[in-house]
C-alpha positions as CSV (number, residue, x, y, z in Angstrom):
1,M,-10.1,-1.2,-7.9
2,N,-11.7,-4.4,-9.5
3,T,-12.2,-7.6,-7.8
4,E,-9.4,-9.3,-9.9
5,E,-6.8,-7.0,-8.9
6,K,-7.9,-7.1,-5.2
7,N,-7.8,-10.8,-5.3
8,E,-4.3,-10.8,-6.7
9,E,-3.2,-8.5,-3.8
10,I,-4.6,-10.6,-1.0
11,D,-4.0,-13.8,-2.6
12,I,-7.6,-15.0,-2.2
13,N,-6.7,-18.7,-2.2
14,E,-4.8,-18.3,1.1
15,V,-7.5,-16.3,3.0
16,A,-10.9,-17.5,1.6
17,I,-13.0,-20.7,0.9
18,T,-15.2,-20.6,-2.3
19,L,-18.7,-21.7,-1.8
20,E,-21.1,-22.6,-4.7
21,V,-24.5,-20.7,-4.1
22,D,-27.6,-19.6,-6.3
23,S,-27.4,-16.3,-8.2
24,E,-30.1,-14.9,-5.9
25,V,-27.9,-15.5,-2.9
26,I,-25.4,-13.3,-4.3
27,A,-27.7,-10.7,-5.1
28,K,-29.2,-10.6,-1.6
29,V,-25.7,-10.5,-0.1
30,R,-25.0,-7.3,-2.2
31,S,-28.3,-5.7,-1.1
32,G,-27.7,-6.5,2.4
33,E,-30.8,-8.6,2.8
34,I,-28.5,-11.6,3.6
35,T,-25.8,-10.8,6.1
36,H,-24.9,-14.3,7.4
37,I,-23.9,-17.3,5.2
38,L,-25.1,-20.9,5.4
39,W,-22.3,-23.0,4.7
40,D,-23.7,-26.2,2.9
41,I,-21.4,-29.1,3.6
42,N,-21.5,-31.9,1.1
43,E,-19.2,-34.4,-0.5
44,D,-17.6,-31.9,-3.1
45,N,-16.5,-29.2,-0.6
46,Q,-16.0,-31.3,2.7
47,N,-12.4,-32.2,1.6
48,L,-11.6,-28.5,0.9
49,I,-12.8,-27.7,4.3
50,L,-11.1,-30.3,6.1
51,E,-8.0,-29.5,4.4
52,T,-8.2,-26.0,6.0
53,I,-8.5,-26.8,9.7
54,D,-6.1,-28.1,12.3
55,G,-7.6,-31.1,13.9
56,N,-10.4,-33.7,13.2
57,L,-13.7,-32.1,12.4
58,V,-16.9,-33.7,10.9
59,L,-19.3,-31.2,9.5
60,V,-23.0,-31.5,9.2
61,T,-25.8,-29.1,8.3
62,D,-29.4,-28.2,9.3
63,E,-31.9,-26.1,7.8
64,T,-31.2,-23.1,9.9
65,P,-30.4,-20.5,7.0
66,T,-27.7,-18.7,8.8
67,A,-25.6,-21.3,10.6
68,F,-23.5,-24.6,10.0
69,H,-22.8,-27.2,12.8
70,G,-19.5,-28.8,13.6
71,C,-18.5,-31.8,15.6
72,Y,-15.2,-31.0,17.2
73,L,-13.5,-31.7,20.7
74,Y,-15.4,-29.8,23.2
75,N,-12.2,-27.7,24.3
76,N,-13.6,-26.8,27.9
77,G,-16.6,-24.9,26.5
78,E,-14.4,-22.6,24.2
79,F,-15.0,-23.0,20.4
80,P,-11.6,-24.2,19.1
81,Y,-11.5,-22.3,16.0
82,A,-11.3,-25.0,13.3
83,I,-10.9,-22.5,10.5
84,K,-7.3,-21.2,9.9
85,N,-6.6,-17.9,11.3
86,S,-5.9,-16.4,7.9
87,L,-9.5,-17.1,6.7
88,S,-10.8,-13.5,6.1
89,F,-13.1,-14.0,3.3
90,L,-15.8,-16.1,2.0
91,A,-16.2,-16.3,-2.0
92,L,-19.4,-16.9,-3.3
93,S,-19.7,-18.4,-6.8
94,S,-22.5,-19.1,-9.0
95,G,-23.1,-19.7,-12.6
96,D,-24.0,-16.1,-13.2
97,G,-21.1,-14.5,-11.3
98,D,-18.8,-14.2,-8.3
99,C,-18.8,-12.3,-5.0
100,V,-16.0,-12.0,-2.6
101,T,-17.3,-11.3,1.1
102,R,-15.4,-10.2,4.1
103,I,-15.9,-11.9,7.2
104,I,-16.8,-9.3,9.9
105,D,-18.0,-11.3,12.8
106,V,-18.2,-15.0,13.9
107,E,-20.6,-16.3,16.6
108,T,-20.3,-19.6,18.1
109,T,-22.6,-21.4,20.4
110,P,-22.4,-24.8,21.9
111,G,-25.0,-27.4,21.4
112,T,-25.2,-31.2,21.9
113,R,-22.2,-32.7,23.8
114,F,-21.3,-36.2,23.2
115,N,-18.4,-38.5,22.8
116,Y,-17.0,-38.7,19.3
117,Q,-17.1,-42.5,17.9
118,G,-16.0,-41.7,14.5
119,A,-17.3,-40.6,11.1
120,G,-20.8,-41.9,10.4
121,K,-21.3,-43.2,13.9
122,P,-24.5,-42.3,15.7
123,I,-24.3,-39.3,18.3
124,V,-25.2,-40.4,21.7
125,E,-25.7,-37.4,24.0
126,D,-23.3,-37.3,27.0
127,A,-23.1,-34.3,29.2
128,D,-19.5,-35.1,30.1
129,G,-18.7,-36.0,26.3
130,D,-15.3,-34.8,24.6
131,S,-17.0,-33.6,21.6
132,C,-19.7,-30.9,20.6
133,I,-22.2,-29.8,18.0
134,W,-21.3,-26.1,17.6
135,E,-23.6,-23.5,15.8
136,V,-21.2,-21.1,14.0
137,K,-22.4,-18.0,12.3
138,F,-20.4,-15.9,9.8
139,E,-21.4,-12.2,9.3
140,V,-20.3,-10.9,6.0
141,V,-20.1,-7.7,3.9
142,P,-19.7,-7.8,0.1
143,M,-16.4,-6.8,-1.5
144,P,-17.6,-4.6,-4.5
145,A,-16.4,-5.4,-8.0
146,E,-15.4,-1.8,-8.3
147,A,-15.5,-0.2,-4.8
148,K,-15.3,3.6,-4.2
149,I,-12.9,4.8,-1.8
150,Y,-13.4,7.4,0.4
151,L,-11.2,9.7,2.6
152,M,-12.5,10.3,6.1
153,R,-10.8,12.7,8.3
154,W,-10.3,12.7,12.1
155,N,-9.1,15.7,14.2
156,P,-8.9,14.5,17.9
157,S,-9.0,18.1,19.3
158,I,-12.4,18.7,17.9
159,S,-14.0,15.2,17.2
160,S,-16.2,13.5,19.6
161,F,-13.9,10.5,18.9
162,K,-11.0,11.1,21.3
163,E,-7.3,9.7,21.4
164,K,-8.6,7.4,24.3
165,D,-11.4,6.1,22.3
166,F,-9.0,5.0,19.7
167,E,-6.7,3.3,22.1
168,E,-9.8,1.4,23.4
169,C,-10.9,0.4,20.0
170,V,-7.4,-1.1,19.1
171,E,-7.3,-2.7,22.5
172,N,-10.6,-4.4,22.1
173,M,-10.4,-5.4,18.4
174,V,-12.1,-8.6,17.3
175,H,-11.0,-10.7,14.6
176,G,-8.5,-7.9,13.8
177,M,-11.1,-5.0,13.3
178,F,-13.1,-2.7,15.3
179,R,-16.7,-1.0,14.6
180,M,-17.8,2.6,14.7
181,N,-19.7,5.0,12.6
182,W,-18.7,8.2,11.2
183,S,-20.0,11.4,9.4
184,I,-19.7,11.3,5.5
185,Y,-19.9,14.5,3.6
186,E,-20.2,13.2,0.1
187,W,-22.7,10.5,0.8
188,E,-24.9,10.5,-2.2
189,E,-23.0,7.9,-4.2
190,A,-21.5,6.0,-1.0
191,R,-22.8,2.4,-0.6
192,R,-22.4,-0.6,1.7
193,G,-19.2,-2.3,0.8
194,D,-17.3,0.8,-0.2
195,M,-13.7,1.3,1.2
196,F,-12.3,4.2,3.3
197,L,-9.0,5.5,4.5
198,M,-8.9,7.5,7.8
199,M,-6.7,10.6,7.8
200,R,-5.6,11.9,11.0
201,V,-5.2,15.7,11.0
202,G,-4.4,18.6,13.3
203,D,-1.3,17.2,15.1
204,D,2.1,15.8,14.7
205,K,0.6,12.2,14.2
206,A,-1.0,13.2,11.0
207,G,-1.5,10.6,8.5
208,I,-3.5,7.5,7.4
209,V,-4.2,5.7,10.7
210,F,-6.6,3.0,9.7
211,S,-8.6,1.8,6.8
212,G,-11.7,-0.3,6.3
213,Q,-15.1,-0.7,4.8
214,F,-18.5,0.6,5.0
215,I,-21.0,-2.0,6.3
216,S,-24.3,0.2,5.9
217,D,-25.5,2.6,3.3
218,P,-25.5,6.3,4.6
219,Y,-28.1,7.2,7.0
220,P,-29.3,10.7,8.9
221,S,-28.7,11.1,12.5
222,D,-28.1,13.8,15.0
223,D,-25.0,16.1,14.6
224,W,-22.0,14.6,16.4
225,A,-20.9,18.1,17.3
226,G,-24.1,18.8,19.1
227,S,-25.7,21.4,16.8
228,T,-29.5,21.0,15.7
229,K,-28.6,20.1,12.1
230,R,-28.8,16.4,10.9
231,R,-25.7,14.8,9.3
232,M,-25.1,11.7,7.4
233,Y,-23.3,8.7,8.8
234,V,-22.1,5.2,7.6
235,D,-21.4,2.3,9.8
236,M,-17.8,0.8,9.3
237,V,-15.5,-1.9,10.2
238,C,-11.9,-0.6,10.6
239,T,-8.8,-2.5,10.0
240,N,-4.9,-2.0,9.8
241,P,-4.7,0.5,12.6
242,V,-1.5,2.2,13.6
243,E,-0.2,1.7,17.2
244,P,-2.0,4.3,19.3
245,G,0.6,7.2,20.0
246,E,2.8,6.3,17.1
247,K,3.1,8.2,14.0
248,P,1.5,6.6,10.8
249,R,3.7,5.1,8.2
250,L,2.0,7.1,5.6
251,S,2.2,10.7,6.9
252,V,0.4,13.9,5.6
253,E,3.7,15.2,4.5
254,K,4.4,12.2,2.3
255,L,1.1,12.4,0.9
256,Q,1.1,16.0,0.3
257,N,4.5,15.8,-1.6
258,A,3.4,12.8,-3.6
259,I,0.0,13.9,-4.4
260,P,-0.2,17.6,-4.2
261,E,-3.6,17.8,-6.1
262,V,-5.2,16.8,-3.0
263,D,-5.1,19.0,0.3
264,W,-4.8,16.2,2.7
265,S,-5.0,18.3,6.0
266,K,-8.1,20.2,5.3
267,G,-11.5,19.4,4.1
268,H,-14.6,17.4,5.1
269,S,-14.8,13.9,6.3
270,G,-16.1,11.6,3.5
271,A,-14.4,13.0,0.3
272,L,-14.6,10.5,-2.6
273,L,-11.1,9.9,-4.0
274,S,-10.6,9.7,-7.6
275,E,-9.3,6.5,-9.3
276,E,-5.8,8.3,-10.0
277,V,-5.4,9.4,-6.6
278,V,-6.2,5.8,-5.1
279,T,-3.8,4.3,-7.5
280,K,-0.9,6.6,-6.2
281,V,-2.0,6.0,-2.6
282,E,-1.8,2.4,-3.0
283,E,1.7,2.6,-4.6
284,L,2.7,4.8,-1.6
285,L,1.4,2.2,0.8
286,E,3.2,-0.6,-1.1
287,E,6.5,1.3,-0.7
288,E,5.8,1.6,2.9
């Protein structure tokens, strides 16, 4: 799936803000050298940002390469999320190309407390002030122009990841996602940013139970099953989970009937899906 098709599906204008960056920044984001984005506020993009928030926010920047600062109501020590809840992506743009990145974490830290006196007015520190300079960091992972999609498999009866673990992950999701690592069999071409579908197998709830994105390249580690051999793993963020205990909307029976060329219920975890199969799966998901 290319970026243009993906952008049309998610309506990028509704869930992302576009930032102008140097081309080398995009290259480093794609390579993983840069994982947090500096939001450089200026006259050109300030109005865009002000249009996407609920409330009165004055933004300033410092030279920290992983943070931007905001002046906002103090909100009793809790960061009042100024960015609309639907903001899920930062779109990076340069003269040489574009890169859409998924926001996978947001860190906020309160800084200087003061009373807000209006735009352009000096900041006078006040420990009981109604406003605060907040430090906010966005952790991102790139959405590849042509992402590969892998089929991961989960059998709760034999996996080290049990039903109760899935329930805890869903219950404790942050920003609509949870993190984990998983073994991957066809790892040679897998890269940070690739996508996956998690297929539950082995019981009456078999089907696609969540999806997501790799946030690391494959790496070796000990066998989850306890043998002496080494396995390859990927770290990933998981989104759109089914409700624990419920049957998935896209069951293994529907997949097997619609796409019989794939044995959905058996096989290794981490099988690379062909473009033809991915297209058929997406059509089924749209129907559901």
